[in-house]
C-alpha positions in Angstrom: 21.8 -46.0 33.2 25.4 -44.6 33.3 27.0 -43.2 30.2 28.7 -45.7 27.9 32.5 -45.7 27.7 34.2 -44.0 24.8 34.4 -46.9 22.4 32.1 -46.1 19.4 32.5 -43.0 17.2 29.3 -41.7 15.7 29.1 -42.0 11.9 28.8 -38.9 9.7 25.5 -37.4 8.6 24.2 -36.2 5.2 24.1 -33.2 3.0 20.4 -32.1 2.6 19.4 -29.9 5.5 16.4 -27.8 6.7 16.8 -24.9 9.2 20.5 -25.0 8.8 23.4 -25.0 6.3 25.0 -28.5 6.1 26.6 -29.7 9.3 29.1 -32.5 10.0 29.6 -34.3 13.3 33.4 -33.8 12.8 32.7 -30.0 12.6 30.7 -30.2 15.8 33.5 -31.7 17.8 33.7 -29.8 21.1 30.0 -29.8 21.5 27.5 -32.3 22.8 25.2 -33.6 20.0 21.8 -35.2 20.3 20.7 -37.0 17.1 17.0 -37.8 16.9 15.7 -40.2 14.2 12.1 -39.3 13.4 9.3 -39.1 10.8 6.7 -36.4 10.8 3.8 -38.9 10.6 5.0 -41.0 13.5 2.9 -40.5 16.6 5.6 -41.6 19.0 8.0 -39.2 17.3 5.6 -36.3 17.7 5.1 -37.1 21.4 8.9 -36.7 22.0 9.1 -33.3 20.3 8.2 -31.2 23.4 11.3 -32.7 25.1 13.6 -32.0 22.1 12.4 -28.5 21.8 12.8 -28.0 25.6 16.3 -29.4 25.6 17.3 -27.2 22.7 16.0 -24.1 24.5 17.6 -25.0 27.8 21.0 -26.2 26.7 22.0 -24.8 23.3 23.9 -21.9 25.0 25.8 -24.5 27.1 27.0 -26.5 24.1 24.2 -28.8 23.1 23.4 -29.3 19.4 20.1 -31.1 18.7 19.9 -32.6 15.1 16.8 -34.2 13.7 17.3 -37.0 11.2 14.1 -37.3 9.1 14.0 -40.9 7.8 10.7 -41.3 6.0 8.3 -44.1 6.8 6.1 -43.5 3.7 6.9 -42.5 0.2 5.2 -39.1 0.4 7.4 -38.2 3.3 10.4 -38.2 1.0 9.2 -34.9 -0.5 11.3 -32.1 1.0 8.4 -29.6 0.8 6.1 -31.8 2.9 8.9 -32.2 5.5 9.6 -28.5 5.5 5.9 -27.6 6.1 5.7 -30.1 8.9 8.8 -28.7 10.6 7.2 -25.2 10.4 3.8 -26.3 11.7 5.5 -28.3 14.5 7.7 -25.4 15.6 11.0 -27.3 15.3 13.8 -24.8 15.7 16.9 -27.0 15.4 18.5 -28.4 12.2 17.0 -31.3 10.4 18.8 -33.5 7.9 16.9 -35.4 5.2 17.7 -39.1 5.2 15.5 -40.2 2.2 17.8 -43.1 1.3 18.3 -44.3 4.9 22.1 -43.8 4.6 22.3 -42.2 8.1 19.8 -44.8 9.5 22.0 -47.6 8.3 25.3 -46.0 9.4 23.9 -45.8 13.0 22.4 -49.3 12.7 19.2 -47.7 13.8 16.1 -49.9 14.3 13.1 -47.7 15.0 11.3 -44.3 15.2 12.0 -42.4 17.4 15.6 -43.1 18.4 18.0 -40.7 20.1 21.8 -40.9 20.3 23.8 -38.7 22.5 27.3 -37.9 21.3 30.1 -36.4 23.4 32.6 -33.6 22.5 35.0 -36.2 21.1 32.5 -37.8 18.7 31.7 -40.9 20.8 28.2 -42.2 21.2 27.7 -42.2 25.0 23.9 -42.9 25.5 20.9 -43.8 23.4 17.1 -44.3 23.8 15.0 -46.3 21.4 11.3 -45.4 21.3 9.4 -43.1 23.6 10.4 -42.7 27.3 13.6 -42.3 29.1 13.4 -38.5 29.2 14.6 -38.2 32.7 17.6 -40.4 32.1 18.4 -38.7 28.7 18.4 -35.2 30.3 20.6 -36.3 33.1 23.1 -37.6 30.5 22.9 -34.4 28.6 23.7 -32.4 31.8 26.6 -34.8 32.6 28.2 -34.3 29.2 27.6 -30.5 29.2 29.2 -30.4 32.7 32.3 -31.9 31.1 32.3 -29.0 28.6 31.5 -26.3 31.2 32.9 -27.3 34.6 31.0 -25.3 37.2 28.1 -24.4 34.9 24.8 -24.3 36.7 22.3 -26.7 35.2 18.5 -26.1 35.5 16.2 -28.6 37.2 15.2 -31.5 34.9 12.1 -30.8 32.8 8.9 -31.9 34.5 7.0 -34.7 32.6 4.9 -33.4 29.7 2.4 -36.2 30.4 1.8 -38.1 33.5 2.8 -41.4 31.8 6.3 -39.9 31.1 7.2 -40.0 34.7 9.8 -42.7 35.5 8.1 -46.1 35.8 4.6 -44.8 34.9 4.5 -46.2 31.3 4.6 -49.7 32.7 1.2 -49.2 34.3 -0.5 -48.3 31.0 -2.7 -51.0 29.3 -1.3 -52.3 26.0 -3.1 -50.6 23.1 -3.9 -52.0 19.7 -0.7 -52.3 17.7 0.0 -50.0 14.7 -2.1 -51.1 11.7 -0.6 -50.6 8.3 -2.9 -50.5 5.3 -0.5 -51.3 2.5 -0.1 -54.8 1.1 3.4 -55.3 2.4 2.8 -54.8 6.1 -1.0 -54.7 6.3 -3.5 -57.4 7.2 -7.0 -57.4 5.7 -9.7 -59.5 7.4 -11.5 -59.8 4.0 -11.3 -63.3 2.5 -8.4 -63.4 0.1 -6.8 -60.3 1.6 -5.5 -57.6 -0.7 -5.9 -57.5 -4.5 -2.6 -55.8 -5.0 -2.0 -53.0 -7.6 -5.6 -53.3 -8.9 -9.0 -51.7 -8.3 -11.3 -54.2 -6.8 -14.6 -54.4 -5.0 -14.6 -55.7 -1.4 -17.4 -56.7 0.9 -17.8 -56.8 4.7 -18.4 -60.2 6.3 -20.6 -60.4 9.4 -19.3 -58.9 12.6 -16.4 -56.4 12.6 -13.0 -58.1 12.4 -11.0 -59.1 15.4 -8.6 -56.6 16.9 -5.3 -56.3 14.9 -6.8 -56.2 11.4 -9.1 -54.1 9.3 -11.9 -54.9 6.9 -13.0 -52.9 3.9 -16.1 -52.7 1.7 -16.7 -51.0 -1.7 -14.2 -50.1 -4.3 -10.5 -49.8 -3.2 -7.2 -49.8 -4.9 -4.2 -51.1 -3.0 -0.4 -50.9 -3.3 2.6 -51.6 -1.1 2.0 -48.7 1.3 -1.7 -47.7 1.2 -5.3 -48.2 0.3 -6.9 -45.7 -2.1 -10.6 -45.2 -2.0 -12.5 -45.4 -5.4 -9.3 -44.9 -7.3 -9.8 -44.5 -11.1 -13.6 -44.8 -10.9 -15.9 -42.2 -12.4 -19.1 -43.4 -10.6 -17.9 -42.8 -7.1 -19.7 -44.9 -4.4 -19.0 -45.2 -0.7 -15.8 -46.9 0.3 -15.8 -48.1 3.9 -13.3 -49.5 6.4 -13.8 -50.8 9.9 -11.7 -52.1 12.8 -11.8 -52.9 16.5 -9.4 -51.0 18.8 -8.3 -50.6 22.4 -6.7 -47.3 23.2 -7.1 -43.8 24.6 -6.1 -42.1 21.3 -6.5 -43.1 17.7 -4.7 -41.5 14.8 -4.7 -42.0 11.0 -1.9 -41.3 8.4 -3.7 -40.2 5.2 -3.2 -38.2 2.1 -5.6 -36.6 -0.4 -4.1 -38.4 -3.4 -4.3 -36.5 -6.7 -7.3 -34.4 -5.5 -6.8 -31.2 -3.5 -8.8 -32.6 -0.6 -11.0 -35.5 0.5 -13.8 -36.0 3.0 -14.1 -39.0 5.3 -17.0 -39.6 7.7 -15.7 -41.2 11.0 -18.0 -43.2 13.2 -17.4 -44.8 16.5 -19.6 -47.7 17.6 -22.1 -46.8 14.8 -22.5 -43.1 15.6 -20.6 -39.8 15.6 -17.5 -39.5 17.8 -18.7 -38.1 21.1 -17.9 -34.4 21.5 -15.5 -35.0 24.5 -13.4 -37.4 22.4 -13.1 -35.2 19.2 -9.8 -33.7 18.2 -8.9 -30.5 16.4 -8.9 -32.6 13.1 -12.5 -33.7 13.5 -15.6 -31.5 12.6 -19.3 -32.0 12.4 -21.0 -31.8 9.1 -24.6 -30.3 8.6 -26.0 -33.8 8.9 -24.5 -34.2 12.4 -21.8 -36.7 11.3 -18.2 -36.4 12.4 -15.8 -35.9 9.5 -12.1 -35.5 8.6 -11.0 -33.2 5.7 -7.8 -34.6 4.2 -5.8 -31.8 2.7 -2.2 -32.9 3.0 -0.2 -36.1 3.6 0.2 -36.2 7.4 -1.1 -37.8 10.6 -4.7 -36.9 11.6 -5.9 -37.3 15.1 -9.3 -39.0 15.2 -10.1 -39.8 18.9 -8.5 -38.5 22.1 -9.7 -39.5 25.6 -8.1 -39.4 29.0 -9.1 -43.0 29.6 -8.4 -46.3 27.9 -11.4 -47.7 26.1 -12.5 -50.3 23.5 -14.6 -49.5 20.4 -15.4 -50.1 16.8 -14.2 -47.5 14.3 -15.6 -47.1 10.8 -14.5 -44.7 8.0 -16.7 -43.9 5.0 -15.7 -41.8 2.0 -17.0 -40.9 -1.5 -13.9 -38.9 -2.3 -11.9 -40.4 -5.2 -8.4 -41.5 -4.5 -8.1 -40.6 -0.8 -5.1 -42.6 0.5 -5.0 -44.4 3.9 -1.6 -45.5 5.2 -1.8 -46.5 8.8 -3.6 -46.3 12.1 -1.7 -45.7 15.3 -3.0 -46.0 18.9 -1.9 -44.5 22.2 -2.6 -46.1 25.5 -2.2 -43.5 28.3 -3.0 -40.2 26.7 
């Protein structure tokens, strides 16, 4: 896709920054600017970070300024300390501006995470990419705008794909995974009869077989609000709270938080047993009883299952930890 003509000036960006003093797009005139809308719990955003880090390292000296716009998907991601810790653990070296009120998101008329906007030296938006992919085309556009800044500058070869599916045209060959499953009452869908009992602690029960793909089913005592389910919230006699779902994917992730406790434990089963060793991630460990577990210590995305091949399965979570909060499941097709 060629660069757009110079017709739309990029809007300004906000005052609260990490990794940098406050910046303005007007103050960056004369440079090429890449604006990336992201959230630190978003799996698709995390999968684009190797390219953003790579472009920063390759092209900053030639006039590229990468800026991350952190627009939070969940309420806990509005806390600057959580975002700052995530930036450190993810090794993000470029400036990040906090967009807690979505002012920058709205000014750009943005629609999704991740989204990238490439701005030329005169402040015009010349290229954009919504969602994952388009890395080859984006880097070609970066090089074209940098060549306008530095005629005759020698550009490096384009970055090789980080994953095989990132090669041009490859993503179209990947099977469609289970869509993202939200666990709050606003965007979530419970298979239990009657759905959510919103803003109240209630006891739920499983039906017969696991629910159809695209929904979750819960059992035991759960509290629910607009964004999440909270296990055993406000109960002193803590019993097992359970959740199950069908999925189709190569990778399964969970956005979770410990709630008001320092940490929480969740047993994770696949098809009725522990997650097979070859499919376990760095977030999954085996307890003395031989079950696969997650320890929830901070509000973030936890990786549950990772395979090189697409598969179907039934996932079940069980916890006796009081107040553990579950926000969303995300699924990746070609890992």
